[in-house]
C-alpha positions as CSV (number, residue, x, y, z in Angstrom):
1,M,-81.3,156.9,-74.8
2,P,-83.2,156.4,-77.9
3,A,-87.0,156.1,-77.6
4,P,-88.4,152.7,-78.0
5,S,-89.4,151.7,-81.5
6,E,-93.2,151.0,-82.1
7,P,-94.3,147.4,-82.6
8,P,-94.0,146.2,-86.3
9,D,-97.7,144.9,-86.1
10,R,-99.1,148.1,-85.1
11,P,-102.0,148.7,-87.8
12,E,-101.4,152.7,-88.0
13,H,-98.2,154.7,-87.6
14,L,-98.9,158.2,-86.7
15,T,-95.2,159.1,-86.5
16,T,-94.3,157.9,-90.1
17,P,-93.3,160.6,-92.6
18,R,-96.5,160.0,-94.6
19,A,-98.7,160.7,-91.6
20,R,-96.8,163.2,-89.7
21,P,-93.4,164.6,-90.5
22,R,-90.6,164.2,-88.0
23,A,-88.4,167.0,-87.0
24,R,-84.9,166.6,-87.5
25,P,-82.8,167.3,-84.8
26,G,-81.7,171.0,-85.0
27,G,-83.2,171.3,-88.3
28,P,-86.6,171.9,-90.2
29,A,-89.4,169.3,-90.3
30,R,-89.2,167.0,-93.3
31,P,-91.3,168.0,-96.2
32,P,-94.4,165.8,-96.8
33,L,-93.1,164.8,-100.2
34,G,-89.7,163.4,-101.0
35,R,-87.8,164.2,-104.0
36,R,-89.0,160.9,-105.7
37,Q,-92.6,161.5,-105.0
38,A,-92.2,165.3,-106.0
39,A,-90.6,164.1,-109.3
40,L,-93.4,161.7,-110.0
41,L,-95.9,164.2,-109.1
42,G,-94.3,166.8,-111.7
43,L,-94.2,164.0,-114.4
44,A,-97.8,163.1,-114.0
45,A,-98.8,166.9,-114.0
46,L,-96.6,167.4,-117.2
47,G,-98.1,164.2,-118.9
48,Y,-101.6,165.4,-118.2
49,L,-100.8,168.8,-119.7
50,L,-99.3,167.5,-122.6
51,V,-102.4,165.1,-123.6
52,A,-104.6,167.9,-123.1
53,A,-102.7,170.1,-125.3
54,A,-102.5,167.6,-127.8
55,V,-106.3,167.3,-127.9
56,L,-106.9,170.9,-127.9
57,L,-104.6,171.5,-130.9
58,D,-106.0,168.7,-132.8
59,T,-102.6,166.9,-133.2
60,S,-101.6,163.3,-134.5
61,L,-103.0,161.8,-131.0
62,V,-106.4,162.8,-132.3
63,D,-105.9,161.0,-135.6
64,L,-104.8,158.0,-133.4
65,D,-108.2,158.3,-131.5
66,W,-110.1,158.2,-134.9
67,K,-108.0,155.1,-136.2
68,I,-109.2,153.1,-133.1
69,R,-112.7,154.5,-133.3
70,L,-113.1,153.5,-136.9
71,Y,-111.3,150.0,-136.4
72,R,-114.0,149.2,-133.5
73,P,-112.0,146.6,-131.7
74,Y,-115.4,145.2,-130.2
75,E,-116.3,144.1,-133.5
76,H,-113.0,142.3,-134.1
77,W,-113.0,140.6,-130.9
78,P,-116.6,140.3,-129.8
79,G,-116.0,137.2,-127.5
80,L,-114.4,139.6,-125.1
81,Q,-117.3,141.9,-124.7
82,P,-119.4,140.2,-122.2
83,L,-116.3,139.6,-119.9
84,L,-115.1,143.3,-120.4
85,D,-118.7,144.8,-119.9
86,N,-118.7,143.5,-116.2
87,W,-114.9,144.2,-115.7
88,V,-115.5,148.0,-116.5
89,V,-117.6,148.2,-113.4
90,A,-114.2,148.0,-111.3
91,G,-113.7,151.6,-112.5
92,Q,-117.3,152.8,-112.1
93,R,-117.5,155.4,-109.3
94,G,-120.5,153.8,-107.3
95,P,-119.6,150.2,-107.3
96,S,-115.8,150.7,-106.6
97,A,-116.6,153.1,-103.9
98,L,-119.1,151.1,-102.2
99,A,-116.7,148.1,-101.9
100,A,-113.8,150.3,-101.0
101,F,-115.7,152.1,-98.1
102,T,-117.1,148.9,-96.8
103,W,-113.8,147.3,-96.6
104,L,-112.4,150.5,-94.9
105,G,-115.3,150.7,-92.6
106,W,-114.6,147.5,-91.3
107,R,-110.9,148.3,-91.0
108,A,-111.4,151.5,-89.3
109,R,-113.9,149.7,-86.8
110,R,-111.1,147.3,-86.0
111,L,-108.5,149.9,-85.5
112,G,-110.6,152.2,-83.8
113,R,-109.6,155.1,-86.0
114,I,-111.5,156.9,-88.7
115,R,-108.4,157.8,-90.9
116,P,-108.9,155.3,-93.5
117,L,-112.3,156.5,-94.1
118,L,-111.0,160.1,-94.3
119,V,-108.2,159.5,-96.6
120,M,-110.6,157.8,-99.2
121,G,-113.4,160.5,-98.9
122,A,-110.6,163.3,-99.2
123,A,-109.2,161.4,-102.3
124,L,-112.5,161.0,-104.1
125,L,-113.5,164.6,-103.3
126,L,-110.4,165.8,-105.0
127,L,-110.8,163.4,-108.0
128,N,-114.3,164.6,-108.6
129,L,-113.5,168.3,-108.1
130,T,-110.6,168.2,-110.6
131,V,-111.7,165.8,-113.3
132,G,-115.3,167.0,-113.1
133,G,-113.9,170.5,-113.7
134,V,-112.1,169.4,-116.7
135,K,-114.9,167.5,-118.0
136,I,-117.2,170.5,-118.1
137,V,-114.6,172.9,-119.5
138,T,-113.5,170.7,-122.4
139,G,-117.0,169.4,-123.3
140,R,-115.9,166.6,-125.5
141,L,-118.0,164.0,-126.9
142,G,-117.4,160.4,-126.7
143,P,-116.7,158.2,-129.7
144,H,-120.1,156.7,-130.0
145,Y,-121.6,160.2,-130.3
146,A,-119.0,162.0,-132.4
147,R,-120.1,163.9,-135.5
148,Y,-117.1,164.8,-137.7
149,V,-114.4,162.4,-138.6
150,G,-111.1,163.6,-137.4
151,S,-112.4,166.2,-135.2
152,P,-111.6,166.2,-131.4
153,E,-115.2,166.9,-130.7
154,L,-114.5,169.5,-128.0
155,F,-116.8,172.0,-126.5
156,S,-119.9,170.2,-127.7
157,G,-121.6,169.5,-124.3
158,G,-119.9,166.2,-123.7
159,T,-118.3,164.9,-120.4
160,I,-115.8,162.4,-121.6
161,F,-112.4,163.9,-121.3
162,P,-110.6,162.8,-119.2
163,S,-112.0,159.2,-118.6
164,G,-113.6,159.1,-115.2
165,H,-113.7,155.4,-115.2
166,T,-109.8,155.2,-115.5
167,A,-109.1,158.0,-113.0
168,N,-111.5,156.7,-110.5
169,A,-109.8,153.1,-110.7
170,V,-106.3,154.7,-110.2
171,V,-107.5,156.5,-107.1
172,T,-109.8,154.1,-105.6
173,W,-107.8,151.0,-105.7
174,G,-104.4,153.1,-105.4
175,V,-105.7,154.4,-102.0
176,L,-106.2,151.0,-100.8
177,A,-102.6,150.2,-101.7
178,Y,-101.8,153.6,-100.0
179,L,-103.5,152.6,-96.6
180,A,-101.9,149.2,-96.6
181,V,-99.7,148.4,-93.8
182,R,-98.6,144.9,-95.2
183,W,-98.5,143.7,-98.7
184,R,-98.2,147.6,-99.7
185,R,-96.3,146.5,-102.9
186,T,-98.5,143.8,-104.0
187,G,-101.3,146.0,-103.4
188,A,-99.6,148.8,-105.6
189,L,-99.3,146.3,-108.4
190,L,-102.7,145.0,-108.3
191,A,-104.1,148.5,-108.3
192,G,-102.0,149.7,-111.2
193,A,-103.1,146.4,-113.2
194,T,-106.7,147.2,-112.4
195,A,-106.3,150.7,-113.6
196,W,-104.4,150.0,-116.6
197,S,-106.9,147.2,-117.7
198,V,-110.0,149.4,-117.0
199,G,-108.8,151.9,-119.2
200,L,-108.1,149.9,-122.3
201,T,-111.5,148.2,-121.6
202,T,-113.1,151.5,-122.2
203,V,-111.1,152.0,-125.5
204,Y,-112.3,148.3,-126.5
205,L,-116.0,149.1,-125.8
206,G,-115.6,152.3,-127.6
207,T,-116.9,154.4,-124.4
208,H,-113.8,156.5,-124.6
209,W,-111.1,157.9,-126.9
210,A,-107.4,156.5,-126.2
211,T,-106.4,160.2,-125.2
212,D,-109.3,160.3,-122.6
213,V,-107.7,157.2,-121.0
214,L,-104.1,158.6,-121.1
215,A,-105.4,161.9,-119.3
216,G,-107.4,159.8,-117.1
217,W,-104.3,157.8,-115.9
218,A,-102.4,161.0,-115.3
219,A,-105.4,162.7,-113.4
220,G,-105.8,159.9,-111.2
221,L,-102.0,159.8,-110.4
222,L,-102.2,163.4,-109.7
223,V,-104.6,162.8,-106.9
224,L,-102.9,159.6,-105.7
225,L,-99.6,161.3,-105.3
226,S,-101.1,164.3,-103.7
227,L,-102.2,162.3,-100.8
228,P,-99.3,162.9,-98.6
229,L,-100.1,166.5,-98.8
230,L,-103.4,166.0,-97.4
231,E,-102.3,164.1,-94.3
232,P,-102.1,167.2,-92.2
233,L,-105.9,167.9,-93.0
234,V,-106.9,164.4,-92.3
235,L,-105.0,164.2,-89.2
236,A,-106.7,167.4,-87.9
237,A,-110.1,166.3,-88.9
238,E,-109.4,162.9,-87.3
239,R,-108.6,164.5,-84.0
240,R,-111.5,167.0,-84.2
241,L,-113.9,164.2,-84.7
242,A,-112.6,162.2,-81.8
243,R,-112.8,165.2,-79.6
244,H,-116.6,165.8,-80.7
245,R,-117.3,161.8,-80.0
246,G,-115.4,162.0,-76.7
247,A,-117.6,165.1,-75.7
248,R,-120.8,163.3,-76.8
249,R,-119.9,160.3,-74.8
250,R,-119.3,162.3,-71.6
251,R,-122.5,164.2,-71.8
252,A,-124.6,160.9,-72.6
253,T,-122.8,159.2,-69.5
254,P,-124.6,159.9,-66.2
255,P,-122.6,160.7,-63.3
256,S,-121.3,157.8,-61.3
257,C,-122.9,157.7,-57.8
258,A,-120.8,157.2,-54.8
259,P,-120.9,153.7,-53.0
260,P,-123.0,153.5,-49.9
261,A,-121.0,153.7,-46.6
262,R,-120.6,150.2,-45.0
263,R,-121.9,149.8,-41.4
264,A,-119.5,148.9,-38.9
265,P,-120.1,145.1,-37.7
266,P,-122.1,144.8,-34.4
267,G,-120.2,144.3,-31.2
């Protein structure tokens, strides 16, 4: 007789392929990434490499960067600047992480599980390591600090490539959609629209080159699509923390005393 299925309103499913791969009867366990996810991961990596190579080799994409820089969109549409100065905060690491962790903390408390916080923490850590490393290696200067027209402005001590605002918007809001149980498709559309608009906003404000934003979208997608590969580590960390918390509670709880014996009724 097949095992009963879990109730549909259960908030977290440890037995889904994303959280814990099921073993097929008589066969190996299902891989954490399906063919479609693996293909998307490969396309994101390829796009990232192509944009990086285009900047390093000073191709026509760098000329596009300079055309937008010299056009100065913020001067042609100045009425948008007050709104977009505030909207770009949706991709800033501090405010976006604070909002996301506040929501996930409430959700973790409601579910009695710390997995949502661990997934977000792992995603942001991976993002900071990968994007931060590329920023340091390339050393690209931003449009406002560029010195030579037509130059990619690499290896000059900057930290602008890829766009951290854009990559952070992809990861932070994308993880919320990844963790959603209901309305996941709607959350994914909203996260994609947010990341897309934040990237374009940085180009409008002149804080990033267009190629920075292209690389930021690809870098964020790489982290987001890699989350299923991190699920075993997240699950192991969650179990370890749960055991540690249980051991602390047992040490803090005094041993229960046996109830006093009842006296026999007189007579």
